[in-house]
N, C-alpha and C positions, 0 to 999 in steps of 0.2 A: 816084480821091477823092482829097484828101489832108486824115486824116484830124486837126480842131483840137479835142475832148474825145476822150474813156475816160470810162466810170459815171459821167457828170452824173448828181451829187445834189442838188435841196435837199429840201425838206419835202417839196414834196407829194408824191417820186418820185423814180425815175430815168430817164436817157435811156442805153441803151449806146454808143451809139457818134452823136456831131455831126460831117458834115464836110459838105464845101467839094467841090463838083462842077461845074466851070466857072464860072456864077455866083450854084448855085444852094448854096444848105444844105439840106446833107439829113442827118436825124432820121433811126435806125436802130436797130432789135428784134433782136435776138440769139437767136435761140433757138436751143437744139443736147441733143439726144435719142440715147437708144440704141439702136438697129436691135431691136428688134422691135417688143409686140403695143401698142408704150406711141404713143400720138396725133404724127405728122410736125409738124415745129416748124411746114411749114411754116398748117398750120388749125390755128394757135396764137397770134394777133389779133382778137379777140370785137369786135368797137363800140365796147366798153364802154371798151376796150384803149385805143384805135385815139383814141375823145376823150381818153383822158388824155397821149398820148404831146399832144397836139394840145397840149394845156394844156402840159403842162411844156415844148413849145418854142414857144410862145407867151413862155415867162414866162423858159428860157432865151434868148430873141431882146432880151428885153427887158431882163435884166439884163449879159449880155454881150455882144451884138452891137447892140444901136444903143447900148450906153454907148460901143461904144470906135468903128461909125467912125460912129452921128448919125440912117441911112436901115436902112431895109431893104433886103434883099440881092436886089440888081437882081434875082439867075435865083428870088425864089422861095422857098419849106418847097418839096421834100418828106421823106416815109415812104419810109419800106423797110425790107424786112421780108430778113432773112441767113436761109436753115433749117440747120446741120451738125449730119446723121446719122452718130456715129458707128461702124461696120460691131463685127463677132466681131472680124473682122481686116482689112487691110486699111487708105488711107485715106482718111481721113471724110471724106464726102459732102454739097459746101457749093451753094445755090442762093440767088443774092437775086434779089429779086422789088420794081423802080424800081418806085413810087407804089401804095402798097396804102393809100393811105385818104386 
């Protein structure tokens, strides 16, 4: 994937990463947690958050993509979740789930 934007913001909220995966646009929510008793980052995308990401994706498409290319992306839009767990020692553990919403 090629990253198009990081931390894109508007009045309605923020998209962590916007990337291009072939012909598709990928809206990525990135969640980081320390190892421990806290909720795992992959469990942190409730339906309300997914709906908000869809609204933000539509706004980004209209303001950025359509303004530049004049048509929707051929491969559509996909929502992904990237979860990062920071252990007490060692390297972070990264999980990437495609098409969460």
